[in-house]
C-alpha positions in Angstrom: 291.7 310.4 58.2 289.6 307.5 59.7 287.2 305.7 57.8 284.8 302.8 58.4 286.6 299.4 57.9 286.4 295.6 57.8 287.9 292.2 59.5 289.6 291.1 62.5 293.3 289.7 63.3 295.3 287.3 65.6 292.1 287.4 67.8 290.4 289.5 65.4 289.4 290.3 61.8 292.0 289.1 59.2 292.8 287.5 62.8 291.8 287.8 66.6 293.6 286.2 69.3 290.9 284.6 71.6 293.4 282.4 73.7 295.6 279.6 74.4 294.1 276.4 72.9 297.2 274.1 74.0 300.7 274.3 74.7 301.5 274.2 71.2 298.5 276.7 69.6 296.5 279.5 69.8 293.1 280.1 68.5 292.1 283.0 66.5 289.2 284.5 64.5 289.6 285.5 61.1 286.9 287.7 59.9 285.9 288.9 56.2 283.5 291.4 55.3 280.8 290.8 52.7 282.3 291.0 48.9 279.2 291.4 47.3 275.8 291.8 49.0 272.3 292.9 47.6 268.8 291.4 47.4 265.9 290.5 45.0 262.3 291.5 45.1 259.7 289.1 43.7 257.2 291.9 42.6 260.1 294.0 41.0 262.1 291.5 39.3 264.1 293.7 37.0 265.4 296.0 39.9 268.7 295.9 41.3 269.5 296.9 45.1 273.3 296.5 44.9 274.0 299.9 46.1 271.4 300.0 48.8 272.7 300.5 52.6 270.3 297.6 53.7 269.5 293.9 52.6 265.6 293.6 52.8 264.6 290.1 53.8 261.2 288.5 54.3 257.6 288.7 52.9 255.5 292.0 52.7 252.3 292.6 50.8 252.6 289.8 48.5 256.6 290.7 47.8 259.3 288.1 48.5 262.7 289.6 49.5 265.5 287.8 49.4 269.1 288.7 50.5 272.4 287.4 49.0 275.8 287.7 50.7 279.0 286.6 49.3 282.4 286.4 51.5 285.8 285.5 50.6 288.1 284.0 53.0 291.7 284.2 52.2 294.5 281.6 52.8 294.5 280.9 56.6 298.1 279.9 56.7 300.4 276.9 57.1 299.2 274.6 59.7 296.1 276.6 60.5 293.0 274.9 60.9 289.6 276.0 60.6 287.6 275.1 63.9 284.2 277.0 63.1 282.7 279.7 61.7 279.6 282.1 61.9 277.9 284.9 59.9 276.6 288.0 61.6 274.0 290.4 60.4 273.3 293.4 61.9 269.7 294.7 62.0 269.0 298.1 60.6 267.3 300.2 63.7 264.4 301.2 61.4 263.0 297.8 61.2 262.3 294.8 63.6 263.0 291.3 63.0 260.7 288.6 62.2 260.3 285.5 64.4 262.4 283.2 61.9 265.3 284.0 59.8 266.9 281.2 57.6 270.3 281.3 56.0 270.9 279.2 53.0 273.5 277.9 50.9 274.0 279.3 47.6 276.2 277.2 44.9 276.7 279.9 42.4 279.5 282.4 43.4 279.6 284.3 39.8 276.8 286.7 40.6 277.8 290.6 41.4 275.8 293.1 43.4 275.6 295.2 40.3 273.7 292.6 38.1 271.4 290.6 40.5 268.0 290.9 39.9 264.7 289.0 40.9 265.1 287.4 37.2 268.9 286.9 37.5 269.2 285.7 41.0 270.9 282.4 41.6 269.1 279.6 42.8 268.8 278.5 46.6 270.6 275.5 48.0 270.0 273.8 51.2 269.1 275.6 54.6 272.5 276.1 56.8 270.8 277.6 60.0 267.9 279.2 61.1 267.5 281.4 63.9 264.7 282.8 66.1 265.8 286.3 67.2 263.8 288.9 69.3 262.2 291.4 67.4 264.5 294.3 68.6 267.8 292.1 68.7 270.9 294.2 67.4 272.2 291.3 65.0 271.5 287.8 64.1 274.2 285.0 64.1 274.2 281.9 62.1 276.6 278.8 62.7 278.0 278.1 59.3 280.7 275.7 60.5 279.4 272.9 58.3 280.1 274.8 55.1 282.9 277.1 55.8 286.3 275.0 56.3 288.9 277.0 55.0 289.8 279.6 52.1 287.4 280.0 49.6 284.4 282.0 48.5 281.1 281.7 50.1 277.5 282.8 49.0 274.5 282.6 51.1 271.0 283.7 50.9 268.9 285.1 53.6 265.0 284.5 53.8 262.3 284.5 56.2 258.9 283.0 55.3 257.1 285.0 58.3 254.2 286.7 56.7 254.2 290.4 56.6 257.4 290.7 58.5 260.1 292.3 56.6 263.6 292.5 58.1 266.3 294.9 57.0 269.9 294.3 57.9 272.9 296.4 57.1 274.9 295.9 54.0 278.4 296.4 53.0 277.4 300.0 52.0 276.2 301.3 55.4 278.6 302.8 57.6 278.6 300.7 60.5 277.4 296.9 60.9 278.4 295.4 57.7 277.8 291.8 57.1 280.7 289.6 58.8 282.0 286.1 58.5 284.1 285.1 61.4 285.9 281.8 61.0 287.8 280.5 64.6 291.2 279.0 63.6 294.0 277.2 65.6 297.5 278.5 64.7 300.4 276.4 65.4 303.0 278.0 67.7 306.7 277.6 67.9 307.8 276.0 71.1 310.7 278.0 72.8 313.3 275.6 73.4 314.4 275.5 77.1 317.6 276.9 78.3 320.0 274.4 80.2 320.3 275.1 84.2 323.7 275.9 85.1 325.2 273.4 87.4 328.0 273.8 90.0 331.0 272.0 88.6 332.0 269.0 90.7 335.7 268.3 91.9 337.2 266.0 89.4 338.4 262.5 91.1 342.1 261.7 90.5 342.3 258.7 87.9 345.1 257.0 85.9 345.6 259.0 82.8 344.4 257.2 79.6 346.1 257.6 76.0 344.3 260.3 74.5 342.0 259.3 71.4 342.6 261.7 68.3 339.2 263.2 67.4 338.4 265.2 64.5 338.1 269.0 65.6 334.6 270.3 65.5 334.1 273.2 63.6 331.7 276.0 65.0 329.6 278.4 63.1 330.2 282.1 64.4 326.9 283.8 65.3 325.8 286.8 63.7 325.6 289.8 66.4 322.0 291.0 67.3 321.3 294.4 65.4 319.1 295.5 68.4 321.1 297.2 71.1 320.3 295.3 74.3 319.6 298.9 76.1 316.7 300.6 74.0 318.4 303.9 75.0 321.0 303.2 72.4 318.4 303.3 69.6 318.8 306.6 67.3 317.8 307.3 63.8 319.8 307.7 60.5 319.4 310.6 58.0 316.0 309.0 56.6 314.9 309.0 60.2 315.0 305.0 60.4 315.5 304.0 63.8 318.3 301.6 64.0 316.2 299.7 66.6 312.8 300.4 68.3 309.8 302.3 66.8 309.4 306.2 66.5 306.1 307.1 68.4 303.9 309.8 67.5 300.9 311.6 67.1 298.0 313.9 65.4 296.2 315.1 68.4 293.3 317.3 68.4 291.7 316.3 65.1 288.7 317.9 63.5 288.5 320.7 66.5 289.5 324.3 67.1 292.3 323.6 69.7 295.5 324.5 68.1 297.5 321.3 67.2 300.7 322.1 69.2 298.6 322.6 72.3 296.6 319.5 71.7 299.7 317.4 71.4 301.0 318.7 74.5 298.1 317.5 76.3 298.2 314.4 74.5 301.7 313.7 75.7 300.9 314.6 79.2 297.9 312.1 79.2 299.8 309.3 77.7 303.1 309.8 79.3 305.1 310.0 76.6 306.7 312.9 74.1 305.5 312.2 70.4 308.7 312.2 68.7 306.8 312.5 65.6 304.4 315.6 65.6 302.1 314.9 62.8 300.0 318.0 60.8 298.3 318.5 57.7 298.6 321.2 55.0 297.3 321.9 51.5 297.7 324.3 48.4 299.7 327.5 48.8 299.4 327.1 53.0 303.2 327.9 54.5 304.8 324.9 56.1 305.9 324.2 58.5 304.7 326.7 60.6 306.5 329.0 63.2 304.8 327.3 65.6 305.4 323.8 64.1 309.2 324.5 64.0 309.0 325.5 67.5 307.7 322.3 68.7 311.2 320.6 67.3 313.4 323.1 69.0 312.3 321.9 72.5 315.2 320.1 73.8 313.4 318.7 76.9 310.9 317.0 74.3 312.7 316.3 71.3 310.5 316.0 68.3 310.6 315.7 64.5 307.4 316.6 61.9 305.5 314.4 59.7 303.8 317.2 57.2 301.0 316.3 55.1 300.9 318.4 51.8 298.2 318.2 49.3 300.0 319.8 46.4 297.3 319.4 44.2 294.8 321.5 45.9 292.4 323.3 43.6 293.8 321.4 40.8 294.1 317.9 39.7 297.2 315.5 40.0 297.8 315.0 36.0 298.3 319.1 35.9 300.6 319.0 39.0 302.8 316.2 37.1 302.7 318.3 34.0 304.2 321.1 35.9 301.5 323.5 36.1 302.1 323.8 39.8 305.9 324.3 39.6 305.8 327.5 41.0 303.9 326.4 44.1 306.4 323.8 44.6 309.3 326.2 44.2 307.7 328.6 46.6 307.7 325.6 49.3 311.4 324.7 48.6 312.5 328.3 49.0 310.7 328.7 52.3 312.2 325.1 53.6 315.5 326.3 52.7 315.3 329.6 54.4 313.3 328.5 57.4 313.8 324.7 58.0 317.0 323.7 56.0 318.6 320.9 57.8 316.6 318.8 60.4 314.9 315.7 58.6 311.2 315.7 58.3 308.7 313.2 57.0 306.8 314.8 53.9 303.6 312.8 53.0 302.4 314.1 49.6 298.6 313.6 49.4 297.6 311.3 52.2 295.0 308.7 51.7 294.8 309.1 47.8 292.5 306.4 47.1 289.6 308.8 48.3 290.2 311.1 45.5 290.8 308.5 42.8 288.5 309.2 39.7 289.7 305.9 37.3 288.1 307.4 34.3 290.5 308.0 31.7 291.3 311.9 31.1 290.1 312.8 34.7 293.4 313.9 36.1 292.7 311.9 39.1 293.5 308.3 38.1 296.0 306.3 40.2 298.8 306.5 37.9 298.2 310.5 37.9 298.8 310.3 41.6 302.0 308.5 41.3 303.1 311.0 38.6 302.1 313.7 40.8 304.2 312.3 43.7 307.2 311.4 41.3 307.2 315.1 39.9 306.8 316.9 43.6 309.6 315.0 45.0 312.1 315.3 42.1 311.1 319.0 41.9 311.9 319.8 45.6 315.0 317.7 45.5 316.1 319.6 42.3 315.1 323.0 44.1 317.7 321.8 46.7 315.5 320.4 49.5 317.7 317.9 51.2 315.8 317.0 54.5 312.5 316.0 53.3 311.9 312.3 54.1 309.4 311.4 51.3 306.2 309.2 52.6 303.4 307.5 50.7 300.4 307.2 52.9 297.6 304.7 52.1 294.1 304.2 53.3 294.0 300.5 54.2 290.3 300.2 53.2 289.1 296.7 51.5 287.2 298.3 48.6 289.9 300.5 47.5 292.6 297.6 48.1 290.8 295.3 46.0 290.5 297.5 42.9 292.3 297.0 39.9 294.2 300.3 40.0 295.2 300.4 43.6 298.8 298.9 42.7 299.1 301.8 40.3 299.3 304.4 43.1 302.8 303.4 44.0 305.2 306.2 42.8 308.3 304.0 42.7 311.1 302.9 45.2 313.5 305.8 44.1 311.1 308.4 45.1 309.5 306.7 48.3 311.7 306.6 51.5 308.8 305.1 53.8 305.5 303.5 52.9 302.7 304.5 55.0 299.2 303.6 56.1 296.5 305.2 57.8 294.1 302.6 59.5 291.4 302.4 62.1 289.6 299.7 64.2 286.5 299.5 65.9 286.3 298.1 69.4 282.9 297.2 69.6 282.7 293.4 69.4 281.4 291.8 66.2 281.2 295.2 64.5 282.6 296.2 61.1 286.3 296.5 61.7 286.5 295.0 64.8 289.8 293.6 65.4 293.1 293.4 66.9 296.5 295.1 65.9 297.4 292.5 63.4 293.8 292.9 62.0 294.4 296.8 61.8 297.6 296.0 59.9 296.8 293.1 57.8 293.0 292.8 57.1 291.7 291.6 53.8 288.6 290.3 52.3 289.9 289.1 49.0 292.7 286.5 48.6 294.1 288.6 45.7 295.3 291.3 48.4 297.3 289.6 51.2 297.0 292.5 53.6 298.7 295.8 53.9 301.7 294.6 55.8 302.2 291.7 54.0 301.7 293.7 50.6 304.4 296.2 51.7 306.8 293.8 53.0 306.6 291.7 50.0 306.6 294.2 47.4 308.8 296.7 48.8 311.0 294.8 51.5 313.7 297.8 51.6 311.3 300.4 52.9 310.5 301.0 56.4 306.6 301.1 57.3 305.2 303.9 59.0 301.6 303.5 60.6 301.0 307.2 59.7 297.4 307.4 61.3 296.1 304.8 63.6 293.2 304.9 66.1 290.5 302.7 67.7 286.9 303.9 68.0 283.8 302.2 69.7 280.5 302.2 68.1 278.7 300.6 70.6 275.4 302.6 71.8 276.7 302.3 75.4 280.5 302.6 75.3 282.1 299.8 77.1 285.3 301.0 78.8 287.2 297.8 78.4 286.4 297.4 74.7 289.4 299.9 73.5 291.8 298.3 76.1 291.3 295.0 75.1 292.1 296.1 71.4 295.2 298.3 73.0 296.3 295.2 74.8 297.1 293.6 71.4 299.4 296.3 70.3 302.8 295.5 71.9 302.9 291.7 71.4 301.6 291.8 67.7 303.9 294.8 66.8 306.7 292.7 67.9 306.0 290.5 65.0 306.1 293.1 62.5 309.6 294.4 62.5 309.3 296.4 59.2 307.1 299.0 61.5 309.3 301.8 62.2 307.0 304.3 63.2 303.5 304.5 65.0 301.5 307.6 65.2 298.2 308.0 66.7 295.3 310.2 65.6 293.2 311.5 68.4 289.8 313.4 67.9 286.6 313.4 69.9 284.6 313.1 66.7 285.7 312.4 63.1 283.9 312.8 59.9 281.8 309.8 60.8 281.1 310.8 64.4 283.7 308.3 66.1 285.2 309.1 69.2 289.1 308.1 68.8 290.3 309.6 71.8 292.5 307.2 73.7 291.2 308.6 77.1 287.5 308.4 76.7 287.3 306.1 79.5 289.5 305.4 82.1 290.1 301.7 81.2 291.1 302.7 77.6 293.7 305.5 78.8 295.0 303.0 81.3 295.6 300.5 78.5 297.0 303.3 76.1 299.4 304.4 78.7 300.7 300.7 78.8 301.5 301.1 75.2 303.4 304.6 75.5 305.3 303.4 78.4 307.3 300.5 76.5 310.8 301.0 76.2 310.9 300.3 72.4 309.6 303.8 71.8 312.9 305.3 73.4 314.2 306.3 70.1 316.8 309.2 70.1 316.4 311.7 67.3 
């Protein structure tokens, strides 16, 4: 399910396209969220505030409060140059801003938010920028172009000398409005060779024949035929549901509502103008799946669909116990039902999507990342041994920077022998400048740690043979007043940037009027959003036949 997130894409977060700078380059914005942030107090020198959802800054009743923010900018890419940079801090609604706020450079980058106190706080360097905001300004922005020139770790301190005027900014622990560092960059663009213009042949003039000169024959290299048919209607799937060309289109509609999922999907299809080839649903524990209604959705010849079923097989127990065989009766029961009721049609089976949310790294917890991988392997192999032949096993990650950067994240992968598709659930905020604001490239490849290259890059590098399933994606707008064009602007980046990510073979929208965080992820909450989404749905690359 959706969560709050971080960065931009070509034109946004890990990157954001903002326009064409010249014939041979485009300008983007690369966004990095705070890797660490906290604040110190002069009157409470031993206190640590690393877990606080706000950064307190300023002077109040003799107490001097200093905020600290650390950003890590990953590699920008070959030939990419930084053109400018800015740091944005969002005001917490409970406090007004002082008349002046200063951002200073901090040379020490080794501090951590868990250990910094007034006694251990690093020394402040020279001021980089000072702003004079309105008391109720939504955010403050500092120009840090003189400091941020490319990849690296950058630390800043936030202060105010205004007496009795404490400010509070949202920290990385807040649900929205986290600190952000936006780097404007110029990216080189390969120029397309010109196609020679055919000219009408001229009638040769008769001349006296000359003696031919022997020349060495020219050897031509045969071209490899294109794998993508010229006609998108020729795209079809194999036994693992991998399309020969194009991208599978799908949806999980009506999330967090009482509307039956099949009814919600049909409404979604009518509004978007396209049948959802993938019908995404969720199950846990001993629930029977697929249900009769889900099976019926795959038997509609006018609207061909396949299923993507999420199953939390370890519901009510632990991953370690599932891996040890404690839930084999549950797995065997599911296999028997499948063979009797849905034996042949291939379907996607996601085992415990977004496992990062449920990891407990403590040894013996039964919920470590390695326990998840073992649970996935055991369940997949058990189902196969039970005679299930039509399940296409899919692992679905969360794409949240906090988890991607952990030491245990890499241990989640169950193994290429039991994973057919590598999936990801990922969401963007359409509010410009907000946490997780970005384009489609950012949606797929955001990162705030140079050790993690972004999900798409990770998947295609570590598991190049596996197709990528965007098992859930969506766009919400956290603006106080929803701007109709905000979502449309994000939607407009999907098709051109999807074309540059050929390993993505499935795209499934998660639609809800209100998720756990209160976000509206409907694609039709404004007329502009619906129009933008319908342009995506109408693209012929989604004309894949089952």
